[in-house]
Each structure stands twice: as structure tokens, then as C-alpha cells.
C-alpha positions as CSV (number, residue, x, y, z in Angstrom):
1,X,132.2,76.4,30.3
2,X,133.9,78.2,33.2
3,X,133.0,77.2,36.8
4,X,132.0,80.3,39.0
5,X,135.3,82.3,40.5
6,X,137.6,80.4,37.9
7,X,139.6,81.8,35.2
8,X,140.2,78.6,33.4
9,X,137.9,76.6,31.0
10,X,136.7,73.2,32.0
11,X,138.3,71.9,28.6
12,X,141.7,73.3,29.5
13,X,141.4,71.4,32.8
14,X,140.2,68.0,31.2
15,X,143.2,68.2,28.7
16,X,145.6,69.2,31.5
17,X,144.6,66.2,33.5
18,X,144.8,64.0,30.5
19,X,148.2,65.2,29.7
20,X,149.3,64.7,33.4
21,X,148.1,60.8,33.0
22,X,151.0,60.2,30.4
23,X,153.7,62.6,31.3
24,X,155.0,64.8,34.1
25,X,153.0,67.8,35.6
26,X,155.5,70.4,34.3
27,X,155.0,69.0,31.0
28,X,151.3,68.7,31.1
29,X,151.2,72.3,32.6
30,X,153.2,73.8,29.6
31,X,151.2,71.7,27.0
32,X,147.9,72.9,28.5
33,X,149.0,76.9,29.1
34,X,148.7,76.8,32.9
35,X,151.1,76.9,35.9
36,X,152.4,73.7,37.6
37,X,151.0,74.7,40.7
38,X,147.2,75.2,39.2
39,X,147.6,71.9,37.8
40,X,148.6,70.1,41.1
41,X,145.7,71.8,42.7
42,X,143.3,70.6,39.8
43,X,144.6,67.1,40.4
44,X,144.4,67.2,44.2
45,X,140.7,68.2,43.8
46,X,140.0,65.6,41.2
47,X,138.1,62.5,42.7
48,X,139.6,59.4,42.0
49,X,137.4,56.2,41.7
50,X,138.4,53.7,44.4
51,X,136.9,50.1,44.9
52,X,136.0,49.0,48.3
53,X,136.5,45.3,47.3
54,X,140.0,44.0,47.3
55,X,140.9,41.9,44.4
56,X,142.0,38.3,44.5
57,X,145.7,39.2,44.2
58,X,147.4,42.5,45.3
59,X,150.7,43.9,45.4
60,X,152.2,46.2,48.1
61,X,155.3,48.4,47.5
62,X,156.9,51.5,48.6
63,X,158.1,54.5,46.6
64,X,159.9,57.7,47.4
65,X,157.2,60.4,47.2
66,X,157.9,63.3,49.6
67,X,154.2,64.3,50.4
68,X,153.1,65.4,53.7
69,X,156.5,65.3,55.4
70,X,157.1,61.7,54.7
71,X,160.0,60.3,52.5
72,X,158.3,57.3,51.4
73,X,154.2,56.4,50.7
74,X,153.0,52.9,50.0
75,X,151.1,51.7,46.8
76,X,148.6,49.0,46.7
77,X,148.2,47.4,43.1
78,X,146.0,44.9,41.5
79,X,148.3,42.4,40.1
80,X,145.9,40.9,37.7
81,X,144.3,44.0,36.1
82,X,147.4,46.1,36.4
83,X,145.8,49.0,38.1
84,X,146.4,51.1,41.2
85,X,144.1,50.5,43.9
86,X,145.4,53.2,46.7
87,X,148.1,55.2,47.6
88,X,148.8,55.3,51.3
89,X,150.1,58.4,53.0
90,X,153.4,56.6,54.6
91,X,154.8,53.1,55.0
92,X,154.1,52.3,58.6
93,X,153.0,48.8,59.6
94,X,149.8,50.3,61.4
95,X,148.5,52.2,58.4
96,X,148.8,49.2,56.2
97,X,147.0,47.0,58.8
98,X,144.2,49.6,59.3
99,X,143.6,49.8,55.5
């Protein structure tokens, strides 16, 4: 029900992550009754499922994110299934080539 050394139940964590999928972190934190900082830490610790096989058609775009000192991040998306494949930390060409 509660993980060791935690003060928040697993059901609250799950509902907060579910709320953050459809709204902002601030709104999800308010609805769940936890702080925005706690929610972002939960989100950062949550493992995202990734595919190692790229689909037939992908889209590469950049967006403003302000994470890790970079102004822009790169998103790679599956065009046919309309799903996010991965988010790269910045938009440098070498990073995209290595990916």
C-alpha cells in the first residue's frame, strides 16, 4: 500500500500520474492532493516503455522544453500509430544521428 520511507500511497501516485497524462502537472497535483514537485519527481522515476525497433514512418520535430539547460528538445513520433517513441534532450544533429 505504501512503499518503504514514503508518505504517499501507491493509489495516490497512480491517480496523480493518470491525471498528468491528460492535464498539466499543476492541475494533476491539485486533484491528487500532492505537491507539484512530488509529482514531477514521481514522473521522472516512472519507467516509460520504449521500442527498440523503429516503425515504418517516423516524424522528427523540436519543441520548447527548457530541460537540462537546453531550450529545445527533439521528439520522435510514430506517424501511423500516433505515439511518441522517444524524446531527445536537445536538437543537435549529432544526437539525432547517434540515436
